[in-house]
N, C-alpha and C positions, 0 to 999 in steps of 0.2 A: 544459560546460554546453551544447556545441552540439548533444551526440545525447540530450539529455534536454530540449531547446527543447520540444516538445508536451508534455511534463510540467510543466514551469513553466510554458506558458501554460494548462493546468488550475488549476495551483493559483493563481494569478494571478486567474484567474477569479471561483473562489472566493471569494479574499480580497475581491473585489471586488463580489461578489454577499451573501457572508454576513457577519454582523458578528460574525466570531471571529478567535482568532487562528489563522494556517494556517504552519503549519513547513517548509519546503523544504529537507531536510536532504540533504548533500553537495556544495553549491554556494554559494559566497560571494556578497556583495553585488558583489564585484568581478567575478566571473563573468556576473553579471547584467548590470551597466552593459555588460560587452564583448559582450554577445549583444543586448539591447536597447538599445542607448545612446540612443535616444528617450524610454521607457518608464521611467517612475517607479514602483517597486514601491510599492503602498498601505503604510500604517504596520501594519498587521495582518500582514502577511506578512513573516515573520522566518527569517533564512538560518543554518543550519547548516554550516560549510564541511566538507570532506572529514577523515577523517582522525582523528574522534573517537572516542572509547574505548566499550568494548562498557557500561560505566558509563552513559555519557551515552545511549548509543541504548536502554539499558534505559529509561531516565529517559521518554526522548521516547515511547516507547510506554506507559508507564502512563500518560503523562496526556492521551496521543491519544483522542479520541472517535470517530474516524474515519480510517480509513487508505487514503489514495489511491494505488493504484499501478498506472496504466494501462500494458498489457504492449504491446508492439509488435511483437514477432518471437515466433517459434516454438521460443524456448530457455528452460531453466531461470531462472526468477527469482527471484532469492535474495530480493529485497524482498518477494514475495508470500510465501516460505515464512516470511522472518522475522514477518509481519504475524500469519501462522498461530499460530508457534512463542510469540509474545506474546499470544495470543486477541484480536486487535482486530477490530472489524468492519471488515470488508473492502470496497471498491470497486475492481472493475478493470474490463477491456476484454474483448471478446468473444474473442480471444485466447486467454485461459486454458480455454475449451472445447476448444480443440485441444491446450495442453500438458497439461491436468490433467483430463481428460473426468470422472472421480471427483468433484471439486470440484460441488457442486449450488448454483444460482442461488436466491439467497433463502435459502438453508439455512447454506452453508458461507461465500458470496462473494456478493456483490450484482451481476450481469454487467450493465454495461452500454455505451453505444458511446460512439466520439467525440464524435459529436454532441449526446447528451445526458449525458454524464459528471458536467458542473457542474450540472445543474439536478438529477440524481438524486442526487450527492451534497448538495446543500442540501436535499432531502427527506429522507433519511435522516439527517440531524444534527436534524431537526425530529421525529423519532420515535424517541425511546425503547425503545418495546417492539420495534422493527424492528432496533434497534443492539444489545439484549440479544440477541436471538435469533442474528443473528450472529455476537455473541461468542461465545457457547456452539455453536456451528456450526463457528468457526474453530479454537475448541480441539479440539473432536471430531476435525475434519479432520488437523490435526497428530498426534493422536495415534493415529491411525487408519491414516495414510497415510504419514505422513513422520517419525515419530521415530526418533530415532537408537536407542533398543530396539530398533523395529520391524527397520529395515531390519537389524542385528545378525543378529536371529531367522531373518531372510531370507538371509542370509551364513550364518549357521551350517548351515542347511538346503542350501545347494549345497554347501557346502564339507564338512559333515558335522559331527559332535559331537565 
């Protein structure tokens, strides 16, 4: 969790400020205690440790209202692509503009800053219309820019039929 510490802090703050269940996937309560020894997580912050199956991942996404994936570096974000694949409303940070300039703020994803991501996430959770729009946008973005079918077609064009 040491590399994911900023992400954990964001989810902790959302759990404290919003009256909703927040899932921190990929880390355990023991990880939390090691990184934040004096900080007790709120009861609505739940931990799903690492190494869970694809079926558990699919279930987590199916129940999620909003997927929070702050991106901290300019490399491929598997979590972002997962969120798009599962068609979930996504809130992320400004780095997404550099790694995926094709994603449109407010249409495919909601782009926030580290300073406002918690408040923006809570605002989004209170607006079902925006969540539905982002959900449609996530599905469209995955199918249009990232799907396996699309990538196979590009490879076929490059190497020939």
